[in-house]
N, C-alpha and C positions, 0 to 999 in steps of 0.2 A: 530281628535276628540278633543272636548273641555274638559279641566280638570273638574272632578267631585269634588265639594266642600262640598256637604252635602247629607246625606241619612237619612230619617225618616221612621219609620215603622207605618203602619196604620192597626190595627186589626179591621176588619169591618164585623160583623155578621158571624163570623167563617171563614172569608177569610183573607189572608195576602196580603196587597198591600203596595207598597213602593213609597215614594216620593224621587226624586233625584233633586238636584240643581247643576247647572253648571256655568262655567265662561261665557258661551254664553248668560247668562241672562234669561234662561228658567228653570222653575221647571216642572217636568214631573211626572205623576202618572202612575205606572206600576202594572199590574196584574202578579203575579209570579207563577200562577198555572201551573201544568204539566211541571215543570222544564224549563220554558221559560219565557222571558220578553215580555209582550204585552202592549204597551202604550195605556192608556184609556183616558188620558187628559193631557193638558199642559197649561202653562201660561207664556207669555213673559213679564218679568219685566223690560226689556230694560237696564239691568245692571247686573253685576256679582252677582249671588245668592250664598251667603256665608254660610248661616245657615238655617236649617229647624227644626221645632219641631211640633209634634202632641201631644196635651194634651187636655183631656176632649172633644174629638171630634171636636177640632179646629186645623187648620193648621196655624202655625206662620212662617213667612218668613223674614229673614234679608238680605238686599241687598243694592246695590247702584243703583240709577236710577234718571231720570229727575223728577223735582219738580216744581210746580207753583212758579213763582217769582225768579227762578234760571235758567236763559236761557242757560248758558254755563257750568253749573256744574252737577255733579252726586253725590248729597249728600246721606247720609245713611238713609235708610228707613226700616220700619217694617210694613208689612201688615198681616192681619189675615182673615181667612175664616171659617165660620161655615160649616163643612163638611156635615151637614144635609141639608144645603141650600147654595150650593157653590156660588150662585149669590150674597150672602151677604158678601161683602168685607169691612173690616174695616182698616183704616189707622191711624197710630200713628204720630201725629204732635206736635212739640213743641208749636205751636200756631195755632189756627183755621184759622188765617188770614195770607196772604202773608206778608213778604217773608220767613216765618219760617214754611212752610208746609212740614216738613220732620222731621225725628227723631234725626239725628246726622249730624254734618258737613261733615263727611267722612263715608265710607262704614261701615255698621253694620256687625261685625265679630263674635259676640257671643250673644246667647239668653238663658235665663233661664225663664221658665214659672211656676209659682206657682199656683196650683189649689186651690184657697182660697174659699172653700165651694161653688163651682160653679161660683165664681166671679174671673176670672184669674187676677193675678198680673204679669206683665211682667217686666223683667230686661234685658236691652240691653246694649251691649258693642260695642265700635267702634274703627276703625283704628286711630281715633284722641285721643284715650286714655281715653275717658270719659265713664262713666256708668250712665244710666238713669233708673229710676223706674217709672212704669206706672201703674195706677189703672183703673179698669173698672167700668163704671156706665152707665146705659141706652144704652147698646150696643155700647158704644164708650170708648176710652181709653184717660185718661188725664195724663199729665206729673206731677208726684208727687215731684221728686227731682232729681238733677244732682250731681254725685259724681266724681269730677275731681281728678287726682293724678297720674295715670299711664303716663309714658313718651313714651310708645309704644302701639302698637295695643293690644286691649283686646282679649285674646284667649280663656278664659274659665270663667264661672260664676257658682258658686254652692251655692244655698241657703240652710242653715242648717235647718233641721226640727224644727218647732216652729216659723219660719218666721222672726226671729230677726237678725241673723247674716248671712253675705254674704262673701264668699271668691272669689277672682278674680285672674286671672293670665294674664301675658302680655309678649310681646316680649322684654320688657325692662328688663327681667330677674327676675322680682319680683312676689311674691304672696302678696296680700293685704287682710286684714280682715276689714270688715265694720259692724257697728251696724245700721241696718235699722230703728230702733226705734228712732234714734237721728236725729236732723236737719242736713241739708247739711254740715254746718260748723264744726260739731263735730262727723260726722258719721265715719270718718276714725279712726281705732283703732290701727293697727299694720302693719308693712311691713317686709317681710322676703326676704332677698337678699343674694348675695354671701358675703356681708360684715357683715351679722348678726352673732355675735359670736356663736360658737358651743361648746357644752361640749366636753371634751376630750374623745370622743367615736367615732370610725370609722363609726358606723352606724348612727351617727347624724351629718353627714356632714364633719367630719374630720377637718384638719387644714385649709382647704379652706373656711370655713364658713358653716353656716347652710343651705343656699339656693342654688339654681342652679347657674351654672357659665356661662349659655348662655340663649337664648330665652326660656321662658316657653311656650310650645305649646299646652298643654292639661291639663285638670283638671276635675276630676270626683269624686263623693261621693261613699263611701262604708260603709254600715251600718252593725254593729255587735251588739250583746247583750250589749256590754260595751259602745256603743255610736256610733257616726258618725265619720268616718275618711275620709280624702281626699287623693287622689293619684294624683300627678303631674308628668308630663313628659316634657322633655326638649331636645333641640338640643345639649346639652352637653352629651347626650346619657344615662342619668340617669332617673330613676323613684324614687320618694320619697313619703313616707306615712306620713301623718300628723294627729295628734289628733286635731279635729276641735274645741274642747273646750279649749285647752291650747296653741295650735300653736307649740307643740313639734314635732320634727321629730322622727318617730318611726322606720323607716327602709329606706334603700337606696340601689338600685341595678343599675348596669350599663350594657348597651348593646353594647357599643363600636361604636354606630352610633346614629344619631339623632332620637328622638321620635317625631312623627308628630301627631298621634291620638291614642285614647284609648277608651275602653269600657269594661264593666264587663259582661261576658257571662256565660253560664252554659254548662256542659257536658250532655250527654244522661243519665248519672247516677245521675245527679242533683248537681254535684260539681261545685263550682264557680271558674272561671278563669279570669285572666286579659288578654285582647286582645290588642296587641300593634302594631300599624302601624308605620313602620320605613321609614326613608328617602330613603333607597335603594330599597324599594318595598317589602321587607320581612315583614312577620307578625310573631311576637313572641307571644307565648301562655305560660303564667305562672300561677301556682296555687297562690291563695291569702293567704289562711290560712295554717299553718303548719299541716302536716299529719304524719301518722306513717312512711311513706316512704320518705317524702320530707320536707325540711325546707320551711318556708314561702317564696314566690316569686321565687321558683325554676323554671328554664326554662324547660318546658315540651316538646314543639314543636317549631321548627323554620320553618315556611312555606316560603321557598325560591323560587324565580322565577327560580332558577337554576334547581330545582327538581319538581316544580309544575307549572301549567299554571297560575302563579300569575301576579302581577303588575310589570311593567317595570320601574316604577318611584315611587316617594313618595306616600304613602297611606294617602291621604288627610283626609279621614273620615272612621270611623269604628263604626258600630252600631249593638248591639246584638238583635237577634230576638227570636221567640219561637222555641221549639223543637231542642235546641242546635245549632241553625243556627246563623250566623252573616253575615252582609252585608258590603262590602267595596267599596269605590270609590277612584280612583286614578288620579294623574296628567296625566296619560296616556289616560284618557277619558273613562276607562272601569269601569263598575259596576259588582261586583261578589258576588255570594252567596256561603257560606261555611257552612259545618256542622261538628261539633266536635263529632266523632263517639267513642263509648265506654266511659270509665271513665278516660282515659289518665293516668291510674295508680294511681289515687287519692284514690281509695277504698282499 
């Protein structure tokens, strides 16, 4: 079986369907009714599908594949479909003319889609370390600006509400903060790495610096009344919480093994939890906020392949769904649906 790289949820007229993307170059649409997977559509992109997003009834796909004017290469591409009219396929190109009819020089590995009042704005990140911003007009997408700077694959993109600031993560071990209102030359604002000085506080990175000490593999936002926070995960085994407004590290926890993927889910009682896919195939479930019983980011459950019918290799992607469900895709080629029963002691 081919490794699963991406899972996206499509809530369509009261039904739940999921898109999966795999290393075999195919994205597939599944109906998950009656506790089973039934494939209803697929599309061969002729190159590894690395990321999928469903926003405002559009499907966005980041992958590598053949392009006009590039006879021997597999550059990075982004295609989009209007799910109300699946035959309507849009392609993001650096130039409408050859030889630049593709989005990035290498595989597209991260996508962020901003629903800008019905006019989506797409942010794409690539294996070549670049980030590109795309704006929509007349049912097409035009390249707005390119943000170079990462020295490794871009693994995560988070636009802060308000549309001005962007956080990015990379296998180069850094987090970067960008001001999207600025021109390309001045958009970069700040870099957080293992060399970034940390205050003398164990929860803020300790003596080893403020940032992660290995590849940063996942990045996601978490909103609270006080503002928007970011959670990053790394192959150094840690997760870190960041204040998106100041760049300060608010908390850090370790798992003892590499973090591959993350998502924010809910329990049946409505509590919010952090779902963490690990390199071993285990899935860690942590509460996010402090409760009467637990401190923030306490480990609630560790779903181990040893005790459950879980993944036998890295959990490449994890996506929260409705009704306390979440969906995982692994290097083992399996897609699984889980449900968090009860309140996990959070009440």
